[in-house]
LONUMI-926147 format. One record per residue (C-alpha): residue number from 1; residue in three letters; x, y, z. Coordinates in pm, 1 decimal. Last residue first. Layout:
! residues N
rec pos = NUM	code = ALA	u = X	v = Y	w = Z
...
//
This chain:
! residues 374
rec pos = 374	code = UNK	u = -1920.6	v = -720.9	w = -2550.2
rec pos = 373	code = UNK	u = -2043.5	v = -776.6	w = -2193.8
rec pos = 372	code = UNK	u = -2183.8	v = -450.2	w = -2063.6
rec pos = 371	code = UNK	u = -2051.8	v = -117.4	w = -1937.7
rec pos = 370	code = UNK	u = -2222.6	v = 205.7	w = -1835.3
rec pos = 369	code = UNK	u = -1937.7	v = 447.1	w = -1759.2
rec pos = 368	code = UNK	u = -2023.6	v = 702.6	w = -1492.8
rec pos = 367	code = UNK	u = -1798.9	v = 999.8	w = -1551.1
rec pos = 366	code = UNK	u = -1630.5	v = 1274.9	w = -1350.7
rec pos = 365	code = UNK	u = -1482.8	v = 1558.3	w = -1556.3
rec pos = 364	code = UNK	u = -1177.0	v = 1761.8	w = -1462.8
rec pos = 363	code = UNK	u = -1079.9	v = 2079.6	w = -1651.9
rec pos = 362	code = UNK	u = -1050.9	v = 2300.5	w = -1341.0
rec pos = 361	code = UNK	u = -869.6	v = 2024.2	w = -1153.2
rec pos = 360	code = UNK	u = -610.0	v = 1986.4	w = -1427.1
rec pos = 359	code = UNK	u = -527.3	v = 2356.4	w = -1453.2
rec pos = 358	code = UNK	u = -545.6	v = 2394.5	w = -1074.8
rec pos = 357	code = UNK	u = -277.6	v = 2136.0	w = -998.3
rec pos = 356	code = UNK	u = -50.5	v = 2371.3	w = -803.7
rec pos = 355	code = UNK	u = -360.2	v = 2510.3	w = -626.8
rec pos = 354	code = UNK	u = -346.4	v = 2889.9	w = -619.5
rec pos = 353	code = UNK	u = -615.9	v = 2923.1	w = -886.2
rec pos = 352	code = UNK	u = -862.8	v = 2755.4	w = -651.2
rec pos = 351	code = UNK	u = -1183.0	v = 2707.1	w = -851.8
rec pos = 350	code = UNK	u = -1167.6	v = 2328.6	w = -897.3
rec pos = 349	code = UNK	u = -1022.6	v = 2308.9	w = -546.8
rec pos = 348	code = UNK	u = -1354.2	v = 2425.9	w = -400.5
rec pos = 347	code = UNK	u = -1558.2	v = 2117.1	w = -510.8
rec pos = 346	code = UNK	u = -1813.0	v = 2158.0	w = -790.7
rec pos = 345	code = UNK	u = -1684.1	v = 1895.6	w = -1029.9
rec pos = 344	code = UNK	u = -1817.6	v = 1866.1	w = -1385.8
rec pos = 343	code = UNK	u = -2055.5	v = 1583.9	w = -1473.0
rec pos = 342	code = UNK	u = -2053.1	v = 1310.4	w = -1734.0
rec pos = 341	code = UNK	u = -2274.8	v = 1010.6	w = -1810.4
rec pos = 340	code = UNK	u = -2121.9	v = 753.2	w = -2042.8
rec pos = 339	code = UNK	u = -2314.6	v = 501.4	w = -2248.1
rec pos = 338	code = UNK	u = -2318.9	v = 139.5	w = -2357.5
rec pos = 337	code = UNK	u = -1941.7	v = 92.4	w = -2348.3
rec pos = 336	code = UNK	u = -1829.2	v = -259.9	w = -2434.5
rec pos = 335	code = UNK	u = -1668.5	v = -530.5	w = -2225.0
rec pos = 334	code = UNK	u = -1453.4	v = -837.6	w = -2284.1
rec pos = 333	code = UNK	u = -1217.9	v = -733.9	w = -2004.4
rec pos = 332	code = UNK	u = -946.7	v = -654.2	w = -2259.9
rec pos = 331	code = UNK	u = -1184.7	v = -404.4	w = -2420.7
rec pos = 330	code = UNK	u = -1237.4	v = -215.5	w = -2095.5
rec pos = 329	code = UNK	u = -864.1	v = -222.3	w = -2020.6
rec pos = 328	code = UNK	u = -792.0	v = -88.9	w = -2371.8
rec pos = 327	code = UNK	u = -1043.9	v = 191.1	w = -2320.2
rec pos = 326	code = UNK	u = -863.1	v = 293.8	w = -2000.9
rec pos = 325	code = UNK	u = -523.7	v = 283.6	w = -2168.9
rec pos = 324	code = UNK	u = -656.1	v = 489.9	w = -2462.4
rec pos = 323	code = UNK	u = -790.0	v = 748.7	w = -2217.1
rec pos = 322	code = UNK	u = -437.0	v = 789.3	w = -2086.2
rec pos = 321	code = UNK	u = -307.4	v = 733.3	w = -1732.7
rec pos = 320	code = UNK	u = -81.3	v = 945.1	w = -1512.1
rec pos = 319	code = UNK	u = -65.7	v = 1247.7	w = -1742.5
rec pos = 318	code = UNK	u = -231.0	v = 1476.4	w = -1488.0
rec pos = 317	code = UNK	u = -529.9	v = 1532.4	w = -1717.7
rec pos = 316	code = UNK	u = -561.6	v = 1156.4	w = -1765.5
rec pos = 315	code = UNK	u = -548.5	v = 1090.1	w = -1391.3
rec pos = 314	code = UNK	u = -809.1	v = 1364.3	w = -1341.2
rec pos = 313	code = UNK	u = -1047.2	v = 1183.5	w = -1578.2
rec pos = 312	code = UNK	u = -1272.2	v = 1093.1	w = -1285.3
rec pos = 311	code = UNK	u = -1416.1	v = 745.1	w = -1255.6
rec pos = 310	code = UNK	u = -1742.0	v = 574.1	w = -1163.8
rec pos = 309	code = UNK	u = -1762.7	v = 238.2	w = -1340.8
rec pos = 308	code = UNK	u = -2117.1	v = 104.4	w = -1363.2
rec pos = 307	code = UNK	u = -2139.1	v = -255.7	w = -1478.5
rec pos = 306	code = UNK	u = -2455.1	v = -354.7	w = -1659.2
rec pos = 305	code = UNK	u = -2659.3	v = -671.3	w = -1698.7
rec pos = 304	code = UNK	u = -2810.7	v = -819.1	w = -2013.8
rec pos = 303	code = UNK	u = -2711.0	v = -1168.6	w = -1908.7
rec pos = 302	code = UNK	u = -2604.7	v = -1151.4	w = -1543.8
rec pos = 301	code = UNK	u = -2274.6	v = -982.6	w = -1472.8
rec pos = 300	code = UNK	u = -2011.9	v = -1137.9	w = -1244.4
rec pos = 299	code = UNK	u = -1782.7	v = -1301.7	w = -1501.6
rec pos = 298	code = UNK	u = -1788.9	v = -989.1	w = -1718.1
rec pos = 297	code = UNK	u = -1675.0	v = -770.2	w = -1428.8
rec pos = 296	code = UNK	u = -1355.4	v = -959.5	w = -1351.4
rec pos = 295	code = UNK	u = -1100.7	v = -783.1	w = -1572.0
rec pos = 294	code = UNK	u = -1269.2	v = -443.5	w = -1539.1
rec pos = 293	code = UNK	u = -1283.1	v = -463.9	w = -1160.0
rec pos = 292	code = UNK	u = -931.6	v = -598.1	w = -1121.2
rec pos = 291	code = UNK	u = -784.2	v = -330.3	w = -1347.3
rec pos = 290	code = UNK	u = -961.6	v = -51.7	w = -1159.0
rec pos = 289	code = UNK	u = -857.8	v = -200.9	w = -825.4
rec pos = 288	code = UNK	u = -490.7	v = -232.7	w = -923.0
rec pos = 287	code = UNK	u = -467.8	v = 105.2	w = -1099.3
rec pos = 286	code = UNK	u = -85.5	v = 79.2	w = -1102.4
rec pos = 285	code = UNK	u = -79.7	v = 189.7	w = -738.2
rec pos = 284	code = UNK	u = -427.5	v = 304.5	w = -623.9
rec pos = 283	code = UNK	u = -454.2	v = 653.5	w = -476.2
rec pos = 282	code = UNK	u = -781.8	v = 813.6	w = -372.3
rec pos = 281	code = UNK	u = -955.4	v = 567.0	w = -137.5
rec pos = 280	code = UNK	u = -619.1	v = 425.2	w = -29.8
rec pos = 279	code = UNK	u = -539.6	v = 778.3	w = 88.9
rec pos = 278	code = UNK	u = -698.0	v = 695.3	w = 425.8
rec pos = 277	code = UNK	u = -421.8	v = 442.3	w = 490.2
rec pos = 276	code = UNK	u = -136.8	v = 695.2	w = 452.5
rec pos = 275	code = UNK	u = 117.1	v = 782.1	w = 180.3
rec pos = 274	code = UNK	u = -81.7	v = 637.3	w = -108.8
rec pos = 273	code = UNK	u = 108.3	v = 511.1	w = -417.1
rec pos = 272	code = UNK	u = -1.4	v = 618.8	w = -762.7
rec pos = 271	code = UNK	u = -274.5	v = 537.1	w = -1010.1
rec pos = 270	code = UNK	u = -522.7	v = 817.8	w = -928.9
rec pos = 269	code = UNK	u = -900.3	v = 764.1	w = -925.0
rec pos = 268	code = UNK	u = -948.0	v = 514.4	w = -646.3
rec pos = 267	code = UNK	u = -1229.1	v = 278.3	w = -750.8
rec pos = 266	code = UNK	u = -1600.4	v = 368.9	w = -762.3
rec pos = 265	code = UNK	u = -1755.1	v = 34.1	w = -855.7
rec pos = 264	code = UNK	u = -2111.2	v = -71.8	w = -935.5
rec pos = 263	code = UNK	u = -2235.0	v = -413.6	w = -1050.7
rec pos = 262	code = UNK	u = -2593.2	v = -436.1	w = -1179.5
rec pos = 261	code = UNK	u = -2777.1	v = -742.9	w = -1313.9
rec pos = 260	code = UNK	u = -2591.2	v = -956.7	w = -1059.7
rec pos = 259	code = UNK	u = -2370.4	v = -1264.6	w = -1070.2
rec pos = 258	code = UNK	u = -2231.1	v = -1503.7	w = -811.3
rec pos = 257	code = UNK	u = -1967.4	v = -1491.7	w = -540.3
rec pos = 256	code = UNK	u = -1865.7	v = -1148.8	w = -405.4
rec pos = 255	code = UNK	u = -1636.4	v = -932.0	w = -615.3
rec pos = 254	code = UNK	u = -1349.7	v = -697.0	w = -518.4
rec pos = 253	code = UNK	u = -1143.1	v = -813.2	w = -218.1
rec pos = 252	code = UNK	u = -1358.0	v = -965.0	w = 54.6
rec pos = 251	code = UNK	u = -1541.9	v = -884.6	w = 375.9
rec pos = 250	code = UNK	u = -1905.5	v = -903.3	w = 265.4
rec pos = 249	code = UNK	u = -2175.9	v = -658.7	w = 375.1
rec pos = 248	code = UNK	u = -2533.0	v = -753.1	w = 287.8
rec pos = 247	code = UNK	u = -2757.6	v = -454.5	w = 222.2
rec pos = 246	code = UNK	u = -3137.6	v = -472.0	w = 243.1
rec pos = 245	code = UNK	u = -3175.4	v = -540.5	w = 615.2
rec pos = 244	code = UNK	u = -2923.7	v = -269.9	w = 705.9
rec pos = 243	code = UNK	u = -3128.3	v = -1.8	w = 529.1
rec pos = 242	code = UNK	u = -3277.7	v = 187.9	w = 824.3
rec pos = 241	code = UNK	u = -3064.7	v = 493.9	w = 749.8
rec pos = 240	code = UNK	u = -2876.9	v = 476.3	w = 1083.2
rec pos = 239	code = UNK	u = -2819.7	v = 102.9	w = 1026.1
rec pos = 238	code = UNK	u = -2681.6	v = 166.8	w = 679.3
rec pos = 237	code = UNK	u = -2448.1	v = 427.0	w = 825.9
rec pos = 236	code = UNK	u = -2314.5	v = 205.6	w = 1105.1
rec pos = 235	code = UNK	u = -2272.7	v = -98.5	w = 880.9
rec pos = 234	code = UNK	u = -2087.2	v = 115.3	w = 625.5
rec pos = 233	code = UNK	u = -1851.0	v = 247.8	w = 894.5
rec pos = 232	code = UNK	u = -1782.8	v = -99.4	w = 1034.0
rec pos = 231	code = UNK	u = -1707.3	v = -228.0	w = 683.9
rec pos = 230	code = UNK	u = -1488.6	v = 75.6	w = 614.5
rec pos = 229	code = UNK	u = -1285.5	v = 16.9	w = 930.4
rec pos = 228	code = UNK	u = -1237.0	v = -350.1	w = 841.3
rec pos = 227	code = UNK	u = -1094.9	v = -271.7	w = 496.5
rec pos = 226	code = UNK	u = -1152.4	v = -547.7	w = 238.5
rec pos = 225	code = UNK	u = -1491.9	v = -425.4	w = 121.2
rec pos = 224	code = UNK	u = -1788.3	v = -578.7	w = -56.8
rec pos = 223	code = UNK	u = -2150.9	v = -469.6	w = -83.9
rec pos = 222	code = UNK	u = -2431.3	v = -710.4	w = -174.7
rec pos = 221	code = UNK	u = -2742.9	v = -506.1	w = -246.9
rec pos = 220	code = UNK	u = -3102.1	v = -627.7	w = -237.7
rec pos = 219	code = UNK	u = -3432.7	v = -474.0	w = -345.6
rec pos = 218	code = UNK	u = -3294.0	v = -194.5	w = -560.8
rec pos = 217	code = UNK	u = -3549.9	v = 83.1	w = -515.4
rec pos = 216	code = UNK	u = -3361.2	v = 407.7	w = -564.7
rec pos = 215	code = UNK	u = -3319.0	v = 434.3	w = -186.9
rec pos = 214	code = UNK	u = -3140.4	v = 98.4	w = -195.1
rec pos = 213	code = UNK	u = -2908.7	v = 221.8	w = -470.2
rec pos = 212	code = UNK	u = -2837.1	v = 536.5	w = -268.5
rec pos = 211	code = UNK	u = -2760.6	v = 336.2	w = 44.2
rec pos = 210	code = UNK	u = -2521.4	v = 109.8	w = -144.8
rec pos = 209	code = UNK	u = -2354.2	v = 419.8	w = -290.3
rec pos = 208	code = UNK	u = -2316.3	v = 583.3	w = 54.5
rec pos = 207	code = UNK	u = -2189.6	v = 278.3	w = 239.2
rec pos = 206	code = UNK	u = -1896.2	v = 464.0	w = 395.1
rec pos = 205	code = UNK	u = -1652.1	v = 264.1	w = 183.6
rec pos = 204	code = UNK	u = -1845.9	v = -3.2	w = -9.9
rec pos = 203	code = UNK	u = -1565.9	v = -123.2	w = -235.9
rec pos = 202	code = UNK	u = -1760.8	v = -312.7	w = -503.9
rec pos = 201	code = UNK	u = -2135.0	v = -251.0	w = -471.9
rec pos = 200	code = UNK	u = -2317.3	v = -552.6	w = -620.3
rec pos = 199	code = UNK	u = -2679.7	v = -501.9	w = -723.9
rec pos = 198	code = UNK	u = -2995.9	v = -710.2	w = -705.5
rec pos = 197	code = UNK	u = -3365.0	v = -695.8	w = -796.2
rec pos = 196	code = UNK	u = -3428.8	v = -349.0	w = -935.6
rec pos = 195	code = UNK	u = -3297.2	v = -398.3	w = -1285.7
rec pos = 194	code = UNK	u = -3102.4	v = -210.8	w = -1554.6
rec pos = 193	code = UNK	u = -3127.8	v = 109.9	w = -1347.2
rec pos = 192	code = UNK	u = -3110.3	v = 426.4	w = -1557.8
rec pos = 191	code = UNK	u = -2830.3	v = 660.5	w = -1439.2
rec pos = 190	code = UNK	u = -2969.4	v = 962.6	w = -1252.1
rec pos = 189	code = UNK	u = -2886.5	v = 885.1	w = -887.7
rec pos = 188	code = UNK	u = -2553.1	v = 723.2	w = -960.1
rec pos = 187	code = UNK	u = -2452.4	v = 1033.5	w = -1157.8
rec pos = 186	code = UNK	u = -2561.7	v = 1263.5	w = -873.7
rec pos = 185	code = UNK	u = -2349.3	v = 1049.5	w = -643.3
rec pos = 184	code = UNK	u = -2046.6	v = 1125.7	w = -861.5
rec pos = 183	code = UNK	u = -2112.4	v = 1496.9	w = -818.3
rec pos = 182	code = UNK	u = -2133.7	v = 1481.5	w = -440.1
rec pos = 181	code = UNK	u = -1766.3	v = 1514.2	w = -359.2
rec pos = 180	code = UNK	u = -1753.6	v = 1511.9	w = 21.8
rec pos = 179	code = UNK	u = -1807.6	v = 1137.5	w = 45.7
rec pos = 178	code = UNK	u = -1565.6	v = 1101.3	w = 341.8
rec pos = 177	code = UNK	u = -1279.5	v = 855.1	w = 302.9
rec pos = 176	code = UNK	u = -1264.7	v = 600.3	w = 582.0
rec pos = 175	code = UNK	u = -965.3	v = 619.9	w = 819.1
rec pos = 174	code = UNK	u = -1170.4	v = 756.8	w = 1107.8
rec pos = 173	code = UNK	u = -1538.4	v = 696.9	w = 1047.4
rec pos = 172	code = UNK	u = -1762.4	v = 878.0	w = 802.0
rec pos = 171	code = UNK	u = -2120.5	v = 962.3	w = 910.1
rec pos = 170	code = UNK	u = -2352.0	v = 993.4	w = 609.2
rec pos = 169	code = UNK	u = -2637.7	v = 1240.1	w = 641.4
rec pos = 168	code = UNK	u = -2975.0	v = 1233.2	w = 468.9
rec pos = 167	code = UNK	u = -3162.0	v = 1355.8	w = 163.2
rec pos = 166	code = UNK	u = -2988.1	v = 1076.3	w = -20.4
rec pos = 165	code = UNK	u = -2881.5	v = 1267.0	w = -334.0
rec pos = 164	code = UNK	u = -2818.7	v = 1576.3	w = -121.3
rec pos = 163	code = UNK	u = -2572.1	v = 1399.2	w = 104.3
rec pos = 162	code = UNK	u = -2516.2	v = 1597.6	w = 425.3
rec pos = 161	code = UNK	u = -2196.4	v = 1486.5	w = 593.8
rec pos = 160	code = UNK	u = -2205.6	v = 1363.1	w = 952.5
rec pos = 159	code = UNK	u = -2198.8	v = 1563.5	w = 1274.6
rec pos = 158	code = UNK	u = -2055.5	v = 1299.7	w = 1511.3
rec pos = 157	code = UNK	u = -1842.1	v = 1120.0	w = 1254.9
rec pos = 156	code = UNK	u = -1699.9	v = 1444.3	w = 1118.3
rec pos = 155	code = UNK	u = -1628.0	v = 1557.4	w = 1478.3
rec pos = 154	code = UNK	u = -1450.6	v = 1230.3	w = 1559.6
rec pos = 153	code = UNK	u = -1252.7	v = 1257.2	w = 1236.5
rec pos = 152	code = UNK	u = -1130.1	v = 1601.2	w = 1343.8
rec pos = 151	code = UNK	u = -1020.4	v = 1466.0	w = 1681.6
rec pos = 150	code = UNK	u = -831.5	v = 1178.5	w = 1517.9
rec pos = 149	code = UNK	u = -669.5	v = 1414.3	w = 1267.7
rec pos = 148	code = UNK	u = -568.3	v = 1643.0	w = 1553.9
rec pos = 147	code = UNK	u = -409.6	v = 1339.2	w = 1721.5
rec pos = 146	code = UNK	u = -209.6	v = 1267.8	w = 1406.7
rec pos = 145	code = UNK	u = -76.4	v = 1622.9	w = 1394.9
rec pos = 144	code = UNK	u = 15.1	v = 1602.6	w = 1763.3
rec pos = 143	code = UNK	u = 236.0	v = 1305.4	w = 1680.0
rec pos = 142	code = UNK	u = 211.8	v = 988.7	w = 1885.5
rec pos = 141	code = UNK	u = 377.9	v = 858.3	w = 2203.1
rec pos = 140	code = UNK	u = 272.0	v = 566.7	w = 2419.2
rec pos = 139	code = UNK	u = 197.9	v = 479.3	w = 2780.5
rec pos = 138	code = UNK	u = 50.4	v = 138.0	w = 2859.2
rec pos = 137	code = UNK	u = -307.7	v = 12.9	w = 2894.5
rec pos = 136	code = UNK	u = -368.0	v = 8.1	w = 2520.6
rec pos = 135	code = UNK	u = -699.0	v = 198.9	w = 2529.2
rec pos = 134	code = UNK	u = -961.5	v = 17.8	w = 2323.6
rec pos = 133	code = UNK	u = -967.8	v = 86.9	w = 1947.5
rec pos = 132	code = UNK	u = -753.1	v = 328.4	w = 1749.6
rec pos = 131	code = UNK	u = -996.6	v = 562.6	w = 1578.6
rec pos = 130	code = UNK	u = -1315.5	v = 532.9	w = 1784.3
rec pos = 129	code = UNK	u = -1114.6	v = 477.7	w = 2103.4
rec pos = 128	code = UNK	u = -904.1	v = 784.7	w = 2028.5
rec pos = 127	code = UNK	u = -1211.1	v = 1005.6	w = 1981.8
rec pos = 126	code = UNK	u = -1372.6	v = 878.2	w = 2301.6
rec pos = 125	code = UNK	u = -1054.5	v = 914.8	w = 2507.9
rec pos = 124	code = UNK	u = -969.7	v = 1265.0	w = 2389.0
rec pos = 123	code = UNK	u = -1031.4	v = 1469.0	w = 2703.4
rec pos = 122	code = UNK	u = -852.6	v = 1795.8	w = 2634.5
rec pos = 121	code = UNK	u = -504.8	v = 1890.8	w = 2758.7
rec pos = 120	code = UNK	u = -498.7	v = 2211.9	w = 2959.0
rec pos = 119	code = UNK	u = -158.1	v = 2122.0	w = 3113.9
rec pos = 118	code = UNK	u = -10.7	v = 1797.0	w = 2983.3
rec pos = 117	code = UNK	u = -44.7	v = 1430.6	w = 3081.2
rec pos = 116	code = UNK	u = -264.9	v = 1333.2	w = 2782.2
rec pos = 115	code = UNK	u = -518.8	v = 1068.8	w = 2885.5
rec pos = 114	code = UNK	u = -561.3	v = 785.3	w = 2634.9
rec pos = 113	code = UNK	u = -597.8	v = 522.5	w = 2913.8
rec pos = 112	code = UNK	u = -235.8	v = 403.9	w = 2879.5
rec pos = 111	code = UNK	u = -106.0	v = 756.5	w = 2924.1
rec pos = 110	code = UNK	u = -21.0	v = 961.0	w = 2617.3
rec pos = 109	code = UNK	u = 288.1	v = 1169.6	w = 2541.0
rec pos = 108	code = UNK	u = 273.3	v = 1418.8	w = 2252.1
rec pos = 107	code = UNK	u = 504.7	v = 1462.3	w = 1954.6
rec pos = 106	code = UNK	u = 593.6	v = 1748.4	w = 1719.1
rec pos = 105	code = UNK	u = 785.7	v = 1583.1	w = 1433.4
rec pos = 104	code = UNK	u = 471.4	v = 1508.5	w = 1231.5
rec pos = 103	code = UNK	u = 465.9	v = 1865.0	w = 1102.3
rec pos = 102	code = UNK	u = 797.3	v = 1802.1	w = 926.6
rec pos = 101	code = UNK	u = 691.8	v = 1467.6	w = 781.9
rec pos = 100	code = UNK	u = 354.1	v = 1602.5	w = 662.5
rec pos = 99	code = UNK	u = 521.9	v = 1898.5	w = 488.9
rec pos = 98	code = UNK	u = 771.8	v = 1666.0	w = 323.0
rec pos = 97	code = UNK	u = 490.2	v = 1440.9	w = 199.4
rec pos = 96	code = UNK	u = 289.9	v = 1733.0	w = 60.9
rec pos = 95	code = UNK	u = 598.1	v = 1873.7	w = -113.0
rec pos = 94	code = UNK	u = 671.7	v = 1533.5	w = -267.7
rec pos = 93	code = UNK	u = 309.3	v = 1502.3	w = -382.9
rec pos = 92	code = UNK	u = 326.8	v = 1846.3	w = -546.6
rec pos = 91	code = UNK	u = 654.8	v = 1754.9	w = -716.8
rec pos = 90	code = UNK	u = 488.2	v = 1436.3	w = -844.7
rec pos = 89	code = UNK	u = 192.5	v = 1631.3	w = -982.4
rec pos = 88	code = UNK	u = 410.0	v = 1895.0	w = -1146.8
rec pos = 87	code = UNK	u = 619.1	v = 1618.3	w = -1307.0
rec pos = 86	code = UNK	u = 308.1	v = 1452.6	w = -1452.3
rec pos = 85	code = UNK	u = 178.1	v = 1795.5	w = -1564.0
rec pos = 84	code = UNK	u = 482.7	v = 1904.6	w = -1762.1
rec pos = 83	code = UNK	u = 653.6	v = 2199.2	w = -1596.4
rec pos = 82	code = UNK	u = 631.8	v = 2529.6	w = -1782.7
rec pos = 81	code = UNK	u = 977.2	v = 2665.6	w = -1876.2
rec pos = 80	code = UNK	u = 1140.2	v = 2856.8	w = -1594.2
rec pos = 79	code = UNK	u = 1138.5	v = 3219.8	w = -1486.5
rec pos = 78	code = UNK	u = 1280.4	v = 3231.9	w = -1140.3
rec pos = 77	code = UNK	u = 1036.2	v = 3188.7	w = -858.8
rec pos = 76	code = UNK	u = 986.0	v = 3477.9	w = -617.0
rec pos = 75	code = UNK	u = 1049.7	v = 3342.1	w = -270.8
rec pos = 74	code = UNK	u = 770.4	v = 3339.9	w = -16.1
rec pos = 73	code = UNK	u = 569.6	v = 3048.3	w = -156.2
rec pos = 72	code = UNK	u = 753.9	v = 2736.3	w = -38.7
rec pos = 71	code = UNK	u = 938.9	v = 2891.4	w = 255.4
rec pos = 70	code = UNK	u = 622.6	v = 3072.7	w = 360.0
rec pos = 69	code = UNK	u = 423.8	v = 2748.0	w = 354.0
rec pos = 68	code = UNK	u = 673.2	v = 2566.3	w = 574.7
rec pos = 67	code = UNK	u = 695.1	v = 2867.2	w = 806.0
rec pos = 66	code = UNK	u = 317.6	v = 2881.8	w = 840.4
rec pos = 65	code = UNK	u = 305.6	v = 2510.5	w = 924.7
rec pos = 64	code = UNK	u = 568.1	v = 2559.9	w = 1196.5
rec pos = 63	code = UNK	u = 356.6	v = 2838.0	w = 1347.4
rec pos = 62	code = UNK	u = 46.0	v = 2620.0	w = 1339.9
rec pos = 61	code = UNK	u = 235.7	v = 2344.0	w = 1521.2
rec pos = 60	code = UNK	u = 352.8	v = 2596.2	w = 1780.7
rec pos = 59	code = UNK	u = -3.4	v = 2710.0	w = 1839.1
rec pos = 58	code = UNK	u = -113.0	v = 2350.4	w = 1894.0
rec pos = 57	code = UNK	u = 174.5	v = 2295.7	w = 2137.1
rec pos = 56	code = UNK	u = 75.6	v = 2613.2	w = 2322.8
rec pos = 55	code = UNK	u = -270.4	v = 2463.0	w = 2362.1
rec pos = 54	code = UNK	u = -124.2	v = 2152.7	w = 2524.1
rec pos = 53	code = UNK	u = 93.5	v = 2341.8	w = 2775.4
rec pos = 52	code = UNK	u = 448.0	v = 2211.8	w = 2803.9
rec pos = 51	code = UNK	u = 616.3	v = 1872.1	w = 2791.3
rec pos = 50	code = UNK	u = 627.8	v = 1818.3	w = 2413.6
rec pos = 49	code = UNK	u = 853.2	v = 1558.6	w = 2255.6
rec pos = 48	code = UNK	u = 1016.1	v = 1728.5	w = 1956.8
rec pos = 47	code = UNK	u = 1142.7	v = 1495.5	w = 1683.5
rec pos = 46	code = UNK	u = 1467.2	v = 1594.1	w = 1512.7
rec pos = 45	code = UNK	u = 1471.9	v = 1543.7	w = 1136.1
rec pos = 44	code = UNK	u = 1650.0	v = 1860.1	w = 1018.3
rec pos = 43	code = UNK	u = 1319.6	v = 2024.9	w = 924.4
rec pos = 42	code = UNK	u = 1189.8	v = 1948.3	w = 1275.0
rec pos = 41	code = UNK	u = 1493.9	v = 2112.5	w = 1434.5
rec pos = 40	code = UNK	u = 1470.5	v = 2423.9	w = 1217.0
rec pos = 39	code = UNK	u = 1094.9	v = 2460.6	w = 1262.0
rec pos = 38	code = UNK	u = 1124.7	v = 2419.3	w = 1638.2
rec pos = 37	code = UNK	u = 1399.9	v = 2679.6	w = 1651.0
rec pos = 36	code = UNK	u = 1194.7	v = 2928.8	w = 1450.5
rec pos = 35	code = UNK	u = 879.8	v = 2856.2	w = 1653.1
rec pos = 34	code = UNK	u = 1056.2	v = 2923.1	w = 1980.5
rec pos = 33	code = UNK	u = 1076.7	v = 2657.0	w = 2253.2
rec pos = 32	code = UNK	u = 1018.0	v = 2802.8	w = 2600.1
rec pos = 31	code = UNK	u = 675.1	v = 2637.5	w = 2616.4
rec pos = 30	code = UNK	u = 830.0	v = 2290.8	w = 2636.1
rec pos = 29	code = UNK	u = 1082.2	v = 2065.1	w = 2464.8
rec pos = 28	code = UNK	u = 1228.8	v = 1714.2	w = 2499.8
rec pos = 27	code = UNK	u = 1453.0	v = 1639.4	w = 2202.8
rec pos = 26	code = UNK	u = 1423.1	v = 1311.5	w = 2014.9
rec pos = 25	code = UNK	u = 1649.9	v = 1174.7	w = 1742.3
rec pos = 24	code = UNK	u = 1561.0	v = 819.4	w = 1643.8
rec pos = 23	code = UNK	u = 1188.2	v = 862.4	w = 1596.1
rec pos = 22	code = UNK	u = 989.5	v = 539.9	w = 1548.2
rec pos = 21	code = UNK	u = 927.3	v = 468.0	w = 1181.8
rec pos = 20	code = UNK	u = 629.5	v = 626.9	w = 1004.4
rec pos = 19	code = UNK	u = 353.2	v = 372.4	w = 939.4
rec pos = 18	code = UNK	u = 93.3	v = 632.3	w = 847.0
rec pos = 17	code = UNK	u = -116.0	v = 554.7	w = 1156.0
rec pos = 16	code = UNK	u = 187.0	v = 604.6	w = 1377.5
rec pos = 15	code = UNK	u = 218.9	v = 489.6	w = 1739.5
rec pos = 14	code = UNK	u = 548.9	v = 458.5	w = 1926.5
rec pos = 13	code = UNK	u = 550.8	v = 261.2	w = 2252.5
rec pos = 12	code = UNK	u = 747.3	v = 433.1	w = 2524.5
rec pos = 11	code = UNK	u = 1106.0	v = 463.8	w = 2642.9
rec pos = 10	code = UNK	u = 1313.3	v = 665.9	w = 2887.0
rec pos = 9	code = UNK	u = 1684.4	v = 710.1	w = 2947.6
rec pos = 8	code = UNK	u = 1745.2	v = 928.2	w = 3251.9
rec pos = 7	code = UNK	u = 1990.9	v = 1211.2	w = 3304.4
rec pos = 6	code = UNK	u = 1736.3	v = 1479.9	w = 3226.9
rec pos = 5	code = UNK	u = 1516.5	v = 1323.1	w = 2964.0
rec pos = 4	code = UNK	u = 1695.6	v = 1095.0	w = 2719.8
rec pos = 3	code = UNK	u = 1493.3	v = 929.9	w = 2446.4
rec pos = 2	code = UNK	u = 1374.3	v = 587.7	w = 2339.6
rec pos = 1	code = UNK	u = 1105.6	v = 471.7	w = 2096.7
//
């Protein structure tokens, strides 16, 4: 990216985890910038390269966020007919994306060793190395919002997430979805095991399901994943839990070679496009992973084996996929439903009446579908 500072044209490498293009309009700003002006410039598409105090930049970002939220909620809405849920969902996603774009306009300079050349800037080298790899050795620019995500991920990784079903903590890495919703793990814990010899875990993520299966007594688990960050995260967690010797991690898309008496998959629940890499765990365009799992499951089940599909009905409640479509995919895969275990969510959004999607979230059910060859 290039910008003018004083009478000099400058340039630096642009870094964006979400794949946002390098800024074209850049204004150098400092502590004299007011929140109202910053909000106006960011809303108009001008990036703000910060040269002031680091903590003042954080306060400015919070002020811009407040103005975004006030603009969205401050005006009394006119009486309109109720919006159909698919449209409400897409409008919500658009608002989220616009908010992220606007907040992403406040930029920070970085030195090649991950130092931030600003007053009162924290030491972020360890957090950045965990998220982005070794220091690049040359200056670059990234958004303050993205840096705060890196710092937050570092804290999650350090503290871990308590998993009641495991009686232990899982430590999510940057870019790997944290298992904060424990209800689906309760289903994995209580479903009857068809065998204790071998299981495939399709899409290992943090490794939490593989760990839970091992704790339940499955002698060997083969866990697959196509994301390198997730593989590293799973290896870290399984090592912490003393289970690395019982779980084989395979870098592949969907199934490993062979068959197993149990094949488990917790695919992304919503069939729409993600806006950042970490959303790949939630959003799956056209249900690609779900379709691939159901189409290939029969060929990877031993005789009498079971496939466990862990899936929320939120997509159905949002009008993004129907129950009939799901059942048709199961039938097309040559599968039948042996049983279905259900549980209601306990996460905070299910009780947040201010959430635009509250009606769907409050009615949501997470299910473990026990499938077998028809």
